[in-house]
Each structure stands twice: as structure tokens, then as C-alpha cells.
C-alpha positions as CSV (number, residue, x, y, z in Angstrom):
1,M,2.4,-18.0,-7.9
2,D,2.6,-13.7,-7.1
3,A,5.9,-13.0,-5.5
4,G,5.6,-11.2,-2.2
5,Y,5.8,-11.9,1.1
6,A,3.1,-14.8,2.4
7,V,1.4,-14.1,5.9
8,K,-1.3,-15.9,7.6
9,L,-4.9,-14.7,8.6
10,Q,-4.8,-14.8,12.6
11,K,-8.6,-15.0,14.1
12,V,-8.6,-14.1,18.2
13,E,-11.9,-14.8,20.0
14,R,-12.1,-13.3,23.4
15,P,-15.6,-13.3,25.6
16,T,-16.0,-9.5,24.3
17,N,-15.1,-9.3,21.0
18,R,-13.3,-11.3,17.7
19,S,-10.6,-10.1,16.2
20,Y,-8.6,-11.1,12.9
21,Y,-4.7,-9.9,12.6
22,I,-2.3,-10.0,9.8
23,N,1.6,-9.6,11.0
24,L,3.0,-7.8,8.7
25,P,7.0,-8.8,7.9
26,V,9.5,-6.6,9.3
27,A,11.2,-6.6,5.7
28,L,8.3,-5.3,4.7
29,A,7.7,-2.8,7.1
30,E,10.8,-1.2,7.2
31,A,11.1,-1.2,3.3
32,L,7.6,0.9,4.0
33,D,9.4,3.2,6.1
34,M,6.2,2.4,8.6
35,R,6.6,3.9,12.0
36,K,4.7,2.6,15.6
37,G,1.5,4.4,15.8
38,E,1.1,5.0,12.5
39,E,-2.1,5.1,10.8
40,F,-3.7,3.0,7.6
41,T,-6.6,2.1,6.1
42,W,-7.3,-1.2,4.0
43,I,-9.5,-0.7,1.2
44,V,-11.0,-3.9,-0.8
45,E,-10.6,-3.4,-4.5
46,D,-12.4,-6.9,-4.9
47,K,-12.9,-10.3,-3.1
48,N,-9.1,-11.4,-3.7
49,T,-7.5,-8.0,-3.4
50,L,-7.0,-5.5,-0.1
51,I,-4.9,-2.5,-0.4
52,L,-3.2,-1.0,2.8
53,K,-3.0,2.6,2.4
54,R,-1.6,5.4,4.6
55,K,-3.5,7.4,6.0
56,K,-1.3,10.7,6.4
57,F,0.4,11.2,2.5
58,R,3.8,11.2,3.1
59,K,6.0,11.7,0.5
60,P,8.9,8.7,-1.5
61,R,12.4,8.9,-0.1
62,T,14.7,9.3,-2.6
63,L,17.8,6.6,-3.1
64,K,20.6,9.6,-1.6
65,E,18.3,9.6,1.1
66,I,17.9,6.0,1.5
67,K,21.7,5.5,1.0
68,S,22.6,8.1,4.3
């Protein structure tokens, strides 16, 4: 088993559409400095691997920035 955060896929069916949702754990979103409204793109690498990529590149934080 891989180390990481386990999530479950949710399916929502409404009269006008069907959607699937994956919730991101808060700890992971905070570690990645994700912000409300930020846009991401899913990239399908293969049937077992999805890559979530920011649409707008952000410079990685330095350790000094994290400590302050």
C-alpha cells in the first residue's frame, strides 16, 4: 500500500446532471498552500494515476517563508 491520504469517490446524481467528487484532506490542501477559487487541471497518466496540476504556476515556498 502506498503512503498518502486515502479518499473516497462520491457520486452525486441530480435530475439535470451527474457528478463525481473527490474531497481533498485539509492537511494536504494546507501543505500545498491551496486557495479557495484556485484552478487546477486533472491529467490522466494511465487508468490508475491522476495528476492534479495548478493552472497558474506558483513559486514553491522556502523553508524560511514557512517558518515566519
